[in-house]
C-alpha positions as CSV (number, residue, x, y, z in Angstrom):
1,M,0.1,0.0,0.0
2,F,1.4,3.6,-1.1
3,E,0.1,6.3,0.9
4,V,0.6,10.2,0.9
5,W,-0.6,13.3,2.3
6,A,-1.5,15.9,-0.2
7,P,-4.2,18.0,0.7
8,H,-4.2,20.4,-2.1
9,A,-3.4,18.1,-4.9
10,T,-6.2,17.3,-7.1
11,A,-4.5,14.1,-8.6
12,V,-1.8,11.7,-7.2
13,D,0.1,9.0,-8.5
14,V,2.6,6.8,-7.7
15,E,5.4,5.9,-10.4
16,I,7.5,2.6,-10.3
17,E,9.4,1.9,-13.3
18,G,8.5,4.6,-15.6
19,V,4.4,3.4,-15.2
20,R,2.0,5.8,-13.2
21,Y,-0.3,4.4,-10.8
22,S,-3.4,6.8,-10.0
23,M,-4.2,6.8,-6.3
24,S,-7.5,7.3,-4.8
25,A,-8.4,10.2,-2.6
26,G,-9.0,9.4,0.9
27,S,-10.2,12.0,4.1
28,A,-7.9,14.2,5.5
29,G,-6.1,14.5,2.1
30,W,-4.2,11.3,2.1
31,W,-4.0,9.6,-1.2
32,S,-3.5,5.7,-1.4
33,V,-3.1,2.6,-3.9
34,E,-2.0,-0.6,-3.6
35,V,0.2,-2.0,-6.7
36,P,0.5,-5.6,-7.3
37,G,3.8,-7.3,-6.8
38,A,5.2,-4.0,-5.1
39,G,7.3,-4.8,-2.2
40,H,10.6,-4.3,-0.1
41,G,13.0,-2.9,-2.7
42,T,10.6,-1.3,-5.1
43,D,11.5,2.3,-6.4
44,Y,8.9,5.0,-6.4
45,R,8.2,8.5,-6.4
46,F,5.1,10.5,-6.7
47,R,3.7,12.6,-8.8
48,L,1.3,15.7,-7.9
49,D,-1.6,17.0,-10.4
50,G,0.8,15.6,-13.4
51,G,4.0,17.6,-12.2
52,E,7.2,16.7,-11.2
53,A,8.4,13.3,-9.9
54,L,9.1,13.6,-6.0
55,P,10.4,11.1,-2.9
56,D,7.9,9.9,-0.6
57,P,7.5,12.5,2.2
58,R,7.7,9.6,4.5
59,T,10.6,7.5,2.5
60,R,12.3,5.0,4.8
61,W,15.2,4.0,2.1
62,Q,16.7,6.3,-0.3
63,P,19.5,4.8,-1.7
64,E,20.4,7.2,-4.6
65,G,20.4,10.3,-2.2
66,I,18.2,12.8,-1.5
67,F,17.4,13.3,-5.3
68,G,16.8,9.9,-6.3
69,P,13.5,7.8,-5.9
70,S,12.1,6.7,-2.5
71,R,12.6,2.8,-2.3
72,V,9.9,0.4,-0.2
73,Y,11.8,-0.5,3.3
74,E,9.7,-3.2,5.3
75,H,11.3,-3.1,9.0
76,D,10.1,-6.6,9.9
77,R,12.7,-8.1,7.4
78,F,15.5,-7.7,9.7
79,E,16.6,-10.0,12.5
80,W,17.3,-8.7,15.6
81,S,19.5,-10.2,18.7
82,D,18.5,-7.7,21.4
83,D,15.4,-9.7,22.9
84,L,16.9,-9.5,26.4
85,W,17.6,-5.9,26.0
86,R,15.2,-3.9,29.0
87,G,17.0,-0.2,28.2
88,R,18.7,1.9,30.5
89,G,17.6,4.9,32.5
90,L,19.3,8.4,32.4
91,A,20.0,8.6,36.0
92,G,23.5,8.0,36.8
93,A,24.3,7.3,33.3
94,V,27.1,8.4,31.3
95,I,26.4,9.5,27.6
96,Y,28.7,9.4,24.5
97,E,28.2,11.8,21.7
98,L,29.7,10.9,18.2
99,H,29.5,11.5,14.6
100,I,29.3,8.1,12.7
101,G,31.1,9.7,9.5
102,T,34.3,10.8,11.6
103,F,34.3,8.2,14.5
104,T,36.3,6.2,12.6
105,P,38.2,6.5,9.1
106,E,35.7,4.6,7.1
107,G,33.0,6.9,8.8
108,T,30.3,4.0,8.4
109,F,27.8,2.0,11.0
110,E,29.6,-1.2,10.5
111,A,33.0,0.5,11.1
112,A,31.7,2.2,14.1
113,I,30.9,-1.3,15.7
114,G,34.3,-2.4,15.6
115,K,34.8,0.4,18.5
116,L,32.0,-0.2,20.7
117,E,34.0,-2.6,23.2
118,H,36.3,0.4,23.7
119,L,33.3,2.6,24.7
120,A,32.2,-0.5,26.9
121,E,35.4,-1.0,28.6
122,L,35.7,3.3,29.0
123,G,32.3,2.5,31.0
124,V,29.8,5.0,29.3
125,D,26.0,3.8,29.1
126,F,24.8,5.5,26.0
127,V,26.0,6.1,22.8
128,E,24.3,9.5,21.4
129,I,24.9,9.2,17.4
130,M,24.4,13.1,15.3
131,P,21.5,13.0,12.6
132,V,21.7,10.3,10.2
133,P,19.2,11.1,7.5
134,P,20.1,11.8,4.3
135,V,21.9,15.0,3.6
136,P,23.1,16.8,0.4
137,G,26.5,15.1,-1.1
138,E,28.7,12.7,0.8
139,R,29.6,14.5,4.2
140,N,27.8,16.8,6.5
141,W,27.4,17.2,10.2
142,G,23.3,15.7,9.7
143,Y,21.4,19.3,10.8
144,D,20.8,19.6,6.9
145,G,18.7,16.4,6.6
146,V,15.8,15.9,4.2
147,D,13.8,12.6,4.3
148,L,13.8,12.8,7.8
149,W,12.3,8.9,7.8
150,A,15.2,7.6,6.1
151,V,19.0,6.9,7.0
152,T,21.6,7.6,4.8
153,E,23.6,5.6,2.6
154,N,26.6,7.4,3.3
155,Y,26.6,5.7,6.7
156,G,25.2,2.5,5.5
157,G,21.5,3.0,4.9
158,P,18.1,1.7,7.7
159,D,19.9,-1.9,8.2
160,G,23.2,-0.4,8.9
161,L,21.8,1.6,12.0
162,K,19.7,-0.9,13.2
163,R,23.3,-3.3,13.0
164,F,25.0,-0.5,15.0
165,V,21.9,-0.3,17.3
166,D,21.8,-3.8,17.8
167,A,25.7,-4.2,18.5
168,C,25.5,-1.4,21.3
169,H,22.7,-3.4,22.9
170,R,24.9,-6.6,23.1
171,Q,27.7,-4.3,24.5
172,G,25.5,-3.2,27.1
173,L,24.7,0.3,25.8
174,G,21.9,2.2,24.8
175,V,21.7,4.3,22.4
176,I,20.2,8.2,21.7
177,L,19.6,9.4,18.0
178,D,20.2,13.3,17.9
179,V,16.9,14.5,15.3
180,V,15.8,18.1,14.1
181,Y,12.4,19.0,13.9
182,N,13.1,22.7,13.9
183,H,14.0,23.3,10.4
184,L,15.0,21.3,6.8
185,G,18.0,21.2,5.3
186,P,18.1,23.7,2.2
187,S,19.1,21.0,-0.3
188,G,16.5,18.4,-1.7
189,N,13.5,19.4,0.5
190,F,10.7,18.4,-0.8
191,L,8.2,18.8,1.8
192,A,6.7,22.1,0.4
193,P,4.8,20.7,-2.7
194,F,3.2,18.0,-0.7
195,G,1.0,20.2,2.0
196,P,1.5,23.2,4.5
197,Y,4.9,21.6,5.9
198,F,6.5,25.2,6.9
199,H,5.3,28.5,8.5
200,S,4.2,31.2,6.2
201,S,6.1,33.7,8.1
202,A,8.5,32.5,11.3
203,S,11.8,31.2,10.7
204,S,15.2,30.9,12.4
205,F,18.8,31.6,11.4
206,W,18.6,27.8,10.0
207,G,15.8,28.3,7.3
208,Q,11.9,28.2,7.5
209,A,10.0,27.3,10.2
210,V,7.6,24.2,10.3
211,N,4.3,24.4,10.6
212,L,3.2,23.3,13.9
213,D,0.2,26.0,15.0
214,G,-0.9,26.8,11.5
215,P,-3.8,25.2,9.3
216,G,-2.8,22.3,8.7
217,S,-0.7,21.8,11.4
218,D,-2.0,18.5,12.7
219,E,-1.1,16.4,10.2
220,V,2.6,18.1,9.9
221,R,2.6,17.8,13.8
222,G,1.9,13.6,12.9
223,Y,4.7,13.7,10.9
224,F,7.2,14.6,13.3
225,I,5.8,12.5,16.2
226,G,5.5,9.7,13.8
227,N,8.8,9.9,13.1
228,A,9.9,10.0,16.6
229,L,7.7,7.0,17.3
230,Q,9.6,5.0,14.2
231,W,13.5,5.5,15.8
232,L,12.3,4.1,19.0
233,R,9.9,1.5,18.0
234,D,11.3,0.0,14.7
235,Y,15.2,1.1,15.0
236,H,15.0,0.1,18.8
237,I,16.4,3.5,19.8
238,D,16.5,4.3,23.6
239,G,16.5,8.3,23.5
240,L,16.1,10.9,21.1
241,R,18.1,14.3,21.7
242,L,15.8,17.0,20.3
243,D,17.7,19.6,18.5
244,A,17.4,23.6,19.6
245,V,13.5,23.2,20.9
246,H,13.6,26.8,21.4
247,A,13.5,27.2,17.5
248,L,10.1,25.3,17.5
249,H,7.6,27.9,16.5
250,D,4.6,26.5,18.4
251,K,1.8,28.5,19.8
252,R,-1.0,26.1,20.7
253,A,-2.3,25.1,23.7
254,V,-0.3,21.9,23.6
255,H,2.9,22.4,22.8
256,L,4.6,19.6,20.4
257,L,7.0,18.3,22.8
258,E,4.4,18.0,25.5
259,E,2.4,15.9,22.9
260,L,5.2,13.8,21.9
261,A,6.3,13.4,25.4
262,V,3.1,11.7,26.1
263,E,3.2,9.6,22.6
264,V,6.7,8.4,23.6
265,E,5.2,7.3,27.5
266,A,2.8,5.2,25.7
267,L,5.1,3.5,23.5
268,S,7.4,2.8,26.3
269,A,4.6,1.4,28.1
270,A,4.0,-1.0,25.1
271,V,7.9,-2.1,24.6
272,G,8.6,-2.7,28.0
273,R,11.6,-0.3,28.4
274,P,12.6,3.3,29.1
275,L,12.2,5.7,26.5
276,T,14.1,9.1,26.8
277,L,13.6,12.1,25.4
278,I,16.2,15.1,25.9
279,A,15.8,18.5,25.0
280,E,18.4,21.2,23.5
281,S,17.6,24.5,24.6
282,D,19.0,27.6,25.0
283,L,15.6,29.2,27.2
284,N,17.0,27.7,30.6
285,D,13.5,26.7,31.4
286,P,13.0,23.9,33.9
287,R,9.2,23.3,32.8
288,L,10.9,21.3,29.7
289,M,11.3,18.5,32.4
290,A,8.8,19.3,34.8
291,P,5.9,16.7,34.9
292,R,2.7,17.5,32.7
293,E,0.5,17.3,35.6
294,A,2.3,20.6,37.3
295,G,2.1,22.6,33.7
296,G,5.6,21.2,32.6
297,Y,6.2,19.2,29.2
298,G,7.2,16.1,30.7
299,L,10.8,15.7,28.8
300,A,13.4,13.7,30.6
301,A,16.0,16.2,30.3
302,S,17.5,19.0,29.1
303,W,21.3,20.0,28.0
304,N,22.4,22.6,30.0
305,D,25.1,24.9,28.5
306,D,25.6,27.1,31.6
307,V,27.7,24.1,33.1
308,H,29.6,23.6,29.9
309,H,30.1,27.6,29.9
310,A,31.2,27.4,33.5
311,L,33.7,24.8,33.1
312,H,35.2,25.9,30.0
313,V,36.0,29.0,31.6
314,A,37.4,27.8,34.4
315,V,39.9,25.5,32.6
316,S,40.5,27.8,29.6
317,G,40.7,31.4,30.9
318,E,38.7,32.4,27.4
319,R,35.9,35.0,28.5
320,H,34.9,36.3,24.6
321,G,31.3,36.4,23.8
322,Y,29.1,34.5,25.8
323,Y,31.4,33.0,27.9
324,A,31.8,36.9,29.6
325,D,29.1,36.0,32.2
326,F,31.0,33.0,33.6
327,A,34.5,33.8,35.2
328,G,33.3,32.3,38.6
329,A,30.0,30.3,38.1
330,L,31.0,26.9,38.9
331,A,29.8,26.6,42.6
332,K,26.9,29.0,41.2
333,V,25.9,25.8,38.6
334,L,27.1,23.0,40.8
335,T,24.5,23.9,43.5
336,R,21.6,25.4,41.4
337,G,22.2,24.0,37.7
338,Y,21.7,27.2,35.8
339,F,24.1,30.3,36.5
340,H,21.5,32.5,34.6
341,D,18.1,31.4,36.5
342,G,16.8,34.9,36.1
343,T,19.7,37.3,36.1
344,Y,21.3,39.7,33.7
345,S,23.1,37.7,30.8
346,T,25.4,40.6,29.0
347,F,25.5,38.3,25.4
348,R,21.8,38.5,25.7
349,H,21.4,42.2,26.8
350,R,18.4,41.5,29.4
351,S,17.6,39.1,31.9
352,H,17.5,35.2,31.3
353,G,16.4,32.0,32.5
354,R,14.3,30.9,35.9
355,P,15.5,28.9,39.1
356,A,16.2,25.3,38.8
357,S,17.6,24.1,42.0
358,H,14.4,21.9,42.4
359,V,15.6,19.9,39.6
360,P,17.4,16.3,39.8
361,G,20.7,17.2,38.4
362,Y,20.7,13.9,36.3
363,R,17.7,15.7,34.5
364,F,20.7,17.7,33.2
365,V,23.4,16.5,30.5
366,C,26.1,18.7,30.9
367,C,29.8,18.4,28.8
368,A,33.1,19.9,28.7
369,Q,33.1,19.6,25.2
370,N,30.1,18.5,22.3
371,H,29.7,18.9,18.8
372,D,29.0,22.3,18.7
373,Q,31.1,23.8,21.7
374,I,34.1,22.2,19.3
375,G,32.6,22.5,15.6
376,N,31.4,26.4,16.4
377,R,35.2,27.3,16.8
378,A,36.7,28.7,13.7
379,E,39.5,26.3,13.5
380,G,37.1,23.3,15.6
381,D,40.0,23.1,18.1
382,R,39.2,20.9,21.2
383,L,40.4,21.9,25.1
384,A,43.7,21.2,25.8
385,P,44.7,17.9,27.8
386,D,45.3,19.3,30.9
387,A,42.2,21.5,30.9
388,L,40.0,18.2,30.0
389,R,41.8,16.3,32.6
390,L,40.6,19.3,35.2
391,A,36.9,19.4,33.7
392,A,36.3,15.9,33.3
393,G,37.4,15.5,36.8
394,L,34.6,18.4,37.8
395,L,32.2,16.8,35.7
396,L,32.4,13.1,36.3
397,T,31.7,14.0,40.1
398,S,28.8,16.1,39.7
399,P,25.4,16.0,40.2
400,F,24.9,15.9,36.6
401,T,24.5,13.4,33.6
402,P,27.9,13.8,31.7
403,M,28.6,13.9,28.5
404,L,31.7,13.2,26.4
405,F,32.4,14.1,23.1
406,M,34.1,11.3,20.9
407,G,37.9,11.0,21.8
408,E,37.9,13.4,24.6
409,E,38.5,10.4,26.8
410,W,41.9,10.3,25.0
411,G,42.9,13.9,24.8
412,A,42.5,13.7,20.8
413,R,44.2,16.4,18.9
414,T,42.2,16.1,16.0
415,P,40.0,19.2,15.1
416,F,36.3,18.9,14.5
417,L,35.7,21.2,11.8
418,F,32.2,22.2,10.3
419,F,32.0,20.7,6.9
420,T,29.2,20.4,4.4
421,D,28.9,19.1,0.8
422,H,26.3,21.1,-0.7
423,V,25.9,20.2,-4.5
424,E,24.2,23.4,-5.4
425,P,27.3,25.9,-6.8
426,Q,25.2,28.8,-4.5
427,L,25.0,26.7,-1.5
428,R,28.3,25.8,-1.9
429,E,29.8,29.1,-2.1
430,G,27.9,30.9,0.5
431,E,28.4,28.2,3.3
432,A,31.4,30.0,4.6
433,D,30.2,33.2,4.7
434,R,26.8,32.1,6.2
435,R,28.7,30.3,8.8
436,R,30.3,33.8,9.7
437,R,27.6,35.6,9.8
438,E,26.0,33.0,12.4
439,F,28.4,33.9,15.0
440,V,28.8,37.7,14.5
441,G,29.0,39.0,18.4
442,F,30.4,35.3,19.3
443,G,34.0,36.8,19.7
444,Y,34.9,35.3,16.5
445,D,35.9,38.0,14.4
446,D,38.7,36.7,12.7
447,W,36.5,33.7,11.9
448,A,37.2,34.4,7.8
449,E,40.9,34.5,8.2
450,K,41.0,30.9,10.5
451,A,38.0,29.1,9.5
452,P,39.0,26.4,6.6
453,D,36.2,25.7,3.7
454,P,33.3,23.8,4.9
455,G,32.7,22.4,1.2
456,E,36.3,21.3,1.0
457,E,37.0,17.5,1.5
458,L,40.1,18.1,3.6
459,T,37.9,19.6,6.4
460,F,36.0,16.6,6.8
461,L,39.0,14.3,6.3
462,R,41.0,16.2,9.3
463,S,37.8,16.0,11.5
464,K,38.2,12.3,11.4
465,L,39.4,10.5,14.8
466,D,43.1,9.5,14.3
467,W,42.8,6.1,16.9
468,S,46.6,5.6,16.3
469,E,47.0,8.2,18.8
470,L,46.5,5.7,21.5
471,D,49.4,4.4,20.9
472,H,51.5,7.0,22.7
473,D,51.8,7.2,26.4
474,A,50.1,10.6,27.0
475,H,46.9,9.4,25.4
476,R,47.0,6.1,27.3
477,A,47.4,7.9,30.3
478,H,44.9,10.6,29.5
479,L,42.4,7.6,28.6
480,D,43.4,5.7,32.1
481,W,42.1,9.2,33.9
482,Y,38.9,9.0,32.3
483,R,37.9,5.1,33.3
484,A,39.5,5.9,36.6
485,L,37.1,8.4,36.8
486,I,33.9,7.0,35.6
487,A,34.6,3.4,37.7
488,L,34.8,5.8,40.9
489,R,31.4,7.3,39.7
490,R,29.8,4.0,39.3
491,A,31.5,2.3,42.7
492,H,30.7,5.6,45.0
493,P,27.0,6.5,45.3
494,D,27.8,9.8,46.6
495,L,29.6,11.0,43.4
496,S,26.6,10.5,41.1
497,D,23.8,11.6,43.9
498,P,21.7,13.9,41.8
499,R,20.3,16.0,44.9
500,L,21.6,19.8,43.9
501,D,20.7,21.0,47.5
502,R,23.5,18.1,48.8
503,V,26.1,20.0,47.1
504,Q,28.7,22.2,48.8
505,V,31.5,24.1,47.3
506,D,34.3,26.0,48.9
507,H,36.0,27.9,46.6
508,G,38.4,30.7,46.4
509,E,39.8,32.6,42.9
510,T,41.7,29.7,41.5
511,W,40.8,27.0,43.6
512,L,37.4,24.8,44.9
513,V,36.5,22.0,46.8
514,V,33.2,20.2,45.9
515,H,31.9,18.6,49.2
516,R,29.8,14.9,47.8
517,G,29.3,13.5,51.1
518,A,32.0,11.8,52.2
519,F,34.1,12.9,49.5
520,R,35.9,16.2,48.5
521,V,37.0,16.8,44.8
522,A,39.7,19.2,44.9
523,A,40.5,21.2,41.8
524,N,43.5,23.6,41.5
525,L,42.8,25.6,38.5
526,G,45.4,28.0,38.6
527,P,49.2,28.3,37.3
528,I,51.2,27.9,40.9
529,P,51.0,24.9,43.2
530,I,48.5,25.7,46.4
531,T,47.7,24.2,49.5
532,V,43.9,23.7,50.6
533,R,42.4,23.3,53.8
534,L,40.1,20.4,54.4
535,T,38.9,17.4,56.5
536,P,41.5,14.8,56.8
537,G,41.0,12.1,53.9
538,Q,42.2,9.8,51.9
539,I,43.1,10.6,48.2
540,L,41.4,8.4,45.7
541,L,42.4,9.5,42.6
542,A,44.7,12.5,41.8
543,S,45.3,13.8,38.1
544,D,49.2,15.0,38.9
545,P,51.2,12.3,41.1
546,R,52.9,14.9,43.2
547,T,49.6,15.8,45.1
548,T,50.1,15.3,48.8
549,V,47.5,15.1,51.6
550,D,48.9,15.7,55.5
551,E,46.2,15.7,58.1
552,E,43.9,18.6,57.2
553,E,46.5,20.0,54.1
554,L,46.0,19.2,50.5
555,S,48.8,20.1,48.5
556,L,47.7,20.4,44.7
557,P,49.8,21.2,41.8
558,A,49.1,23.7,39.3
559,R,46.0,22.8,37.2
560,S,45.5,19.7,39.0
561,L,42.4,17.8,40.3
562,A,42.4,15.0,43.3
563,I,39.4,13.2,44.7
564,L,39.5,12.1,48.3
565,K,37.4,10.3,51.1
566,A,36.8,11.5,54.6
567,N,38.7,9.6,57.3
């Protein structure tokens, strides 16, 4: 059965091998037809009112890319081996974010499967993969995706994603998929001819906003909710990271996020495993995570950029752009979640956020690095290894859900740059300037001089992880530090306790001591050794072997961190 929503069309055909089959109009703008002999592997396109042949808006398979025909894909043909997988809750977990195309030299799901043992030994609980729908060309971060129900052939197509998820579950790893519902890519986007998928006036920097609250929006919302349920049900994905929800234009009484949370909760009950929705939002609004009964949206968690910014400023010393407000902010974010909780933001030139100290810390996904915070720098540069060790020590003993970015566990020195492969000359030639304009006011005034061309293949190739770095002692020692931190977090409940009101922080200009139950996390953020007075205890882990403790005094070398347990 071929079906398509095209409420404004007067005639719709499905075309298979040059033959057109007329479709019958049904209710609410839906058209359908049975084509004898068509099934898994059949290529097809739709024609509206005799016009151009277009791919299916809900295509599950685009083997020839965004401009090719759709292909019928039957989910039930795949043989899963994860029958014993019962899912994983977010509380107490550690997430590992990766980009399939640059995680390995091959850049495929199959190659990524070969690295899952490394992640299991690292001790993480979830793998979060950046968006996988088809994109223009052969390389992209994924946020220019179209054909949102399909999986790019660049990585291995729909079966490749299923094999990856199946393999993750065998290793005890949950999978979170990054999805983009606030816009579609500028190339190969054929939704508009089919119906009112886009808002008549609202837009964001990335493109025209989708129509979530205007005429015809019931079916548009169904398109995105159905898409989310497909990943969780048919691909056995364990959670979704919802990109930039602040860019969702929705003024209806029941917001799309709330409606989505209701549907996902019902699916979770049906499949018998936890299904997690995580929002990326810059609103600093805990209502995203508040229960629906209390007027919230009922999502599981939200990214918290304030924690990243406070960590970044503390370990790097940078103060430009949005980092300007975050000098000395670590103590506040560790105890109250948000730094901007109604305070004035100099970057926004207004007050921002609302209090969130009542929210359990695990509902905040926090990081020292992620794809944005590295890739949105002109040179895609990562934090220096010593800064990363400090940040990791603070993050992996925090009340939040820590997230690592691929390669940081061994101090990877490869950049993660912004890259695209637009087919249309005007998009290819204008991408570098568009990126420069996006970051006006962020303190990157030299962007044009430093940033490589996003469309050059070398930009993409430079962003691939160099796994041979693990053959070097310094990188292996860095990896050992991460493994030890994660193991310590898992072994001692005090270090993963999500209650913000049980976190206490003593601090000075260049140091802080975080109290986590019976544990003390002491960090010297400055360039010279210091001595810190604290309750007598035993050093469990130290980033610098010269760290010593004598009665009530801890001697910390420059830019080092130690974790102690009180006697």
